[in-house]
C-alpha positions in Angstrom: -33.9 22.6 0.9 -30.4 22.9 -0.1 -27.9 21.0 1.8 -24.4 22.3 1.1 -22.6 20.0 3.0 -22.8 17.9 -0.2 -21.4 19.9 -2.7 -18.2 19.1 -2.0 -18.4 15.6 -0.5 -16.0 13.4 -1.4 -17.0 10.0 0.2 -18.9 8.9 -3.0 -16.1 9.5 -5.2 -15.1 5.7 -5.4 -18.5 4.6 -6.2 -19.1 7.2 -8.8 -15.8 6.6 -10.6 -16.4 2.9 -10.8 -19.8 3.9 -12.4 -18.2 6.4 -15.0 -15.6 3.8 -15.5 -18.5 1.4 -16.7 -20.8 4.1 -18.0 -18.0 5.6 -20.3 -19.7 8.7 -21.1 -21.2 11.8 -19.5 -24.8 11.2 -20.6 -24.7 7.4 -19.8 -23.6 8.5 -16.4 -26.1 11.3 -15.6 -28.4 8.3 -17.2 -28.0 6.1 -14.2 -28.4 8.9 -11.8 -31.7 10.0 -13.1 -32.9 6.1 -13.8 -32.4 5.4 -10.2 -34.5 8.8 -9.4 -37.4 7.7 -12.0 -37.2 3.8 -10.9 -36.7 4.0 -7.0 -38.0 7.5 -5.9 -41.0 9.8 -6.2 -38.7 12.7 -7.6 -40.3 13.2 -10.8 -43.9 13.2 -9.3 -42.9 16.0 -7.1 -44.3 17.0 -3.8 -47.8 15.8 -2.8 -50.6 18.0 -4.6 -48.2 19.0 -7.4 -50.0 19.5 -10.5 -47.1 19.3 -12.8 -44.2 16.8 -10.9 -42.0 16.9 -14.1 -41.9 20.4 -14.5 -40.9 20.8 -10.5 -38.2 17.9 -11.4 -36.7 19.8 -14.2 -36.7 23.1 -12.5 -34.8 21.4 -9.5 -32.3 19.9 -12.0 -31.5 23.2 -13.8 -31.2 24.7 -10.1 -28.6 21.6 -9.0 -26.8 22.6 -12.3 -26.6 26.3 -12.2 -25.4 26.1 -8.5 -22.2 23.9 -9.7 -21.7 25.9 -12.8 -21.6 29.2 -10.3 -19.3 27.1 -7.7 -16.9 26.1 -11.0 -16.9 29.7 -12.0 -15.9 30.9 -8.5 -13.1 28.5 -8.2 -11.7 29.6 -11.8 -11.7 32.9 -10.9 -10.0 32.4 -7.4 -7.4 30.4 -9.4 -6.8 33.1 -12.0 -6.7 35.7 -9.0 -4.0 33.4 -7.1 -1.9 33.1 -10.4 -2.1 36.8 -11.3 -0.9 37.6 -7.5 1.7 35.0 -7.5 3.2 36.4 -10.8 2.7 40.4 -9.7 4.4 39.3 -6.6 7.4 37.4 -8.4 8.0 40.6 -10.6 7.8 43.0 -7.9 10.6 40.9 -5.9 12.9 40.5 -9.0 12.7 44.5 -9.9 13.1 45.4 -6.1 16.3 42.9 -6.2 17.6 44.5 -9.4 17.1 48.2 -7.8 19.0 47.0 -4.9 21.8 45.5 -6.7 22.1 48.5 -9.2 22.3 51.2 -6.1 25.4 49.4 -5.2 27.5 50.8 -8.4 29.6 53.4 -8.0 28.9 54.5 -11.4 25.2 54.4 -12.5 25.9 54.8 -16.2 28.1 51.7 -15.9 25.4 49.9 -14.4 22.8 50.6 -17.0 25.0 49.7 -20.1 25.6 46.4 -18.1 21.9 45.8 -17.9 21.1 46.8 -21.6 24.0 44.8 -22.9 22.5 41.8 -20.8 19.0 42.3 -22.2 20.5 42.7 -25.6 21.9 39.0 -25.6 18.5 37.9 -23.8 20.0 37.4 -20.4 18.7 38.1 -16.9 18.9 41.9 -15.9 20.0 40.7 -12.7 24.1 41.6 -11.8 25.4 38.6 -10.4 27.8 39.0 -7.4 31.6 38.1 -8.0 33.5 35.7 -5.8 35.6 38.9 -4.0 31.9 40.1 -3.0 31.8 42.7 -5.8 29.6 43.0 -8.7 30.9 41.2 -11.5 30.9 43.9 -14.6 33.7 42.6 -16.5 32.0 41.1 -19.2 34.1 38.1 -19.6 34.2 35.9 -23.1 32.3 32.5 -22.6 35.6 30.7 -23.2 37.3 32.9 -20.1 34.3 32.2 -17.8 35.0 30.2 -15.1 33.0 26.7 -15.5 29.8 26.6 -13.9 29.5 25.0 -10.8 28.0 21.8 -10.5 24.5 21.4 -9.7 23.0 20.6 -6.6 21.9 17.1 -6.0 18.3 17.0 -6.3 16.0 17.1 -3.5 13.8 14.1 -2.6 10.7 14.3 -4.6 7.8 15.4 -1.9 4.4 13.9 -2.6 2.4 15.7 -5.0 -1.3 16.5 -4.2 -2.6 14.0 -6.1 -0.8 11.3 -4.5 -1.4 12.7 -0.8 -5.2 12.8 -1.7 -5.0 9.3 -2.9 -3.8 8.2 0.2 -6.2 10.3 2.0 -8.9 8.1 0.4 -7.1 4.8 1.1 -6.8 5.8 4.6 -10.7 7.0 4.6 -12.7 4.3 6.6 -16.1 6.2 6.4 -18.8 4.2 4.7 -20.1 5.0 1.2 -23.0 5.2 -0.5 -25.0 2.3 0.4 -22.9 1.7 3.3 -20.3 -0.2 1.6 -17.1 0.7 0.0 -14.5 0.1 -2.8 -11.7 -2.3 -3.2 -9.2 -0.5 -5.4 -9.2 -2.0 -8.8 -11.6 -4.8 -8.0 -15.0 -4.0 -6.8 -17.5 -1.6 -5.1 -20.1 -3.1 -2.4 -22.9 -1.9 -0.5 -24.9 -3.8 2.3 -28.1 -3.5 4.0 -28.5 -5.6 7.4 -29.8 -8.5 5.2 -27.6 -8.7 2.4 -24.1 -7.7 0.8 -24.4 -6.6 -2.7 -20.6 -6.8 -4.9 -20.3 -5.2 -8.4 -17.1 -6.0 -10.3 -16.2 -4.3 -13.6 -15.6 -6.6 -16.7 -14.4 -6.5 -20.1 -17.4 -5.6 -22.4 -19.5 -8.3 -23.9 -18.3 -10.8 -20.9 -21.2 -13.5 -20.2 -21.8 -15.8 -17.6 -20.2 -18.8 -19.1 -16.8 -16.7 -19.4 -16.7 -16.6 -15.7 -15.7 -18.8 -13.0 -17.5 -17.9 -9.7 -17.7 -19.9 -6.3 -20.0 -18.4 -3.5 -18.8 -20.6 -0.3 -20.3 -20.2 3.4 -16.9 -18.6 4.2 -15.1 -17.7 1.2 -15.9 -15.9 -2.3 -13.7 -16.8 -5.6 -14.4 -14.8 -8.8 -12.3 -14.8 -12.0 -12.3 -15.3 -15.9 -12.1 -18.9 -17.4 -9.2 -18.0 -20.0 -7.0 -16.3 -16.8 -6.4 -19.5 -15.6 -5.0 -19.6 -11.8 -5.9 -15.7 -11.8 -8.4 -14.7 -10.0 -10.1 -10.9 -9.5 -11.2 -12.3 -5.8 -10.1 -15.2 -3.9 -10.1 -14.6 -0.2 -12.5 -15.7 3.2 -15.3 -13.9 3.7 -15.3 -11.3 6.7 -18.7 -13.1 7.8 -20.5 -16.3 7.2 -23.0 -16.1 3.9 -26.3 -18.3 3.3 -25.0 -20.0 0.0 -28.6 -21.1 -1.0 -30.0 -17.7 -0.9 -27.2 -16.2 -2.5 -26.7 -15.7 -6.1 -24.8 -13.8 -9.0 -25.5 -12.7 -12.3 -23.8 -10.4 -15.3 -25.7 -7.0 -16.1 -25.1 -5.3 -19.4 -22.1 -7.7 -20.6 -19.6 -5.5 -18.5 -20.5 -5.9 -14.7 -20.9 -8.8 -12.5 -23.2 -8.4 -9.6 -23.0 -10.8 -6.5 -25.8 -11.0 -3.9 -24.6 -12.3 -0.5 -27.3 -13.1 2.2 -26.1 -12.3 5.6 -26.0 -15.5 8.1 -26.8 -13.3 10.9 -28.8 -10.5 9.8 -28.7 -8.0 12.2 -25.1 -7.0 12.1 -23.3 -4.9 9.6 -19.9 -6.1 7.7 -16.9 -3.8 7.7 -15.5 -5.6 4.6 -16.4 -7.9 2.1 -13.3 -10.3 2.4 -10.6 -10.8 5.0 -7.6 -8.2 4.0 -9.7 -6.0 1.9 -10.2 -2.3 2.7 -12.5 -1.6 5.7 -15.1 0.8 6.9 -15.6 1.9 10.3 -19.5 0.3 11.0 -19.8 2.9 14.0 -20.1 5.6 11.0 -22.9 3.9 9.3 -26.2 6.0 9.5 -29.4 4.1 7.7 -31.6 6.4 6.0 -34.9 7.2 7.8 -36.6 6.3 4.8 -35.2 2.9 4.5 -36.3 2.3 8.3 -39.6 3.2 7.2 -39.7 0.3 4.8 -39.2 -2.2 7.4 -42.1 -4.1 9.6 -42.5 -3.0 13.2 -40.6 -5.6 14.9 -37.6 -5.4 12.4 -37.6 -1.6 12.7 -37.4 -1.7 16.5 -34.4 -4.4 16.3 -32.6 -1.8 13.8 -33.0 1.1 15.9 -32.1 -0.7 18.9 -28.9 -1.8 17.3 -28.3 2.0 16.0 -28.8 3.3 19.5 -26.5 0.6 21.1 -23.8 1.6 18.5 -24.1 5.2 19.5 -24.0 4.3 23.3 -20.8 2.1 22.8 -19.0 5.2 21.1 -19.4 7.7 23.6 -18.7 5.1 26.3 -22.3 4.9 27.7 -24.3 1.6 28.7 -26.3 0.1 25.8 -30.1 -0.5 26.2 -29.6 -3.9 27.4 -27.3 -3.0 30.1 -29.0 0.4 31.1 -32.3 -1.8 31.6 -30.0 -3.9 34.2 -28.9 -0.9 35.6 -32.6 0.4 35.9 -33.7 -2.9 37.5 -30.6 -3.0 40.1 -31.3 0.6 41.2 -35.0 -0.3 41.6 -34.2 -3.2 43.9 -31.9 -0.9 46.0 -34.9 1.4 46.3 -37.1 -1.4 47.3 -34.4 -3.0 49.9 -32.9 0.4 51.7 -31.8 -2.2 54.6 -29.5 -3.8 52.5 -25.6 -2.6 51.6 -24.6 -2.7 48.4 -21.3 -0.6 49.0 -19.3 -3.6 48.0 -21.4 -5.5 45.7 -19.8 -6.2 42.3 -22.5 -6.1 39.2 -21.6 -7.8 36.2 -23.0 -6.6 32.9 
């Protein structure tokens, strides 16, 4: 079933830009998408009972490509129509302005002669108003013409749409794909409740021995050995990590992948390092399929955490607080003879 809310979703742009930078080509970029679908999903198997899953998968891909091609063409048509309307409006305004000025001449022939001479010289057909408030039709020579007025001081440059969009992206604290985010120019990160994965772009043909990586319980350092004193990452971790269970590896010679095992595996991180761009952990929504992969006890814990996060966001009691309130209410009903009007309850 199609879900059109994702056709213009910009939340994952940072992640895809990083992938595109590393893939360096449209086909490798698409390969990463379909590799994920092939290795981690049943996309190519198709629905249960489907005879030819690959044919169904190809059909679905074609549908999605055709949908976005149509959206692209519609956008181009809108832009072309808007540009044509703007051009027509400008031409009509200039024609109206010229007609209004020409109508004020006492001698229409003089106005026509003036316009014709201006056109022959490649000048504007708009008749200019003189300093005395009359139309200037003396055709003064360039030497006799008064010096041009000084150009007005340029207005302060307004932010471009690109700059505004970039600022919006920097201010956006919505978690990206994988419940993580992007530290601009440095790395992309994702997380589960148990671990954090950090992907750092590297120059081509980088090997492990070219790197200096230090994973400590409360800090992280990443740099190239040849760049002594310069670090890609050098900051305290947001939360403690289990050093013995954390590791790093170089993949495809162009990216460093760091896996940090969380000390507390029942909480979300809002950033990898202190001082880096944060996400709003209240907006994290783990997919149901991920919950289904958990064992019963862990799934209950995660669902409880998600419920408590939603309750706190709405200013309502958490599950533990609600349990206490229910117990108090039960006690009150069991002892109607007692007065609880002045009692103070600590949650």
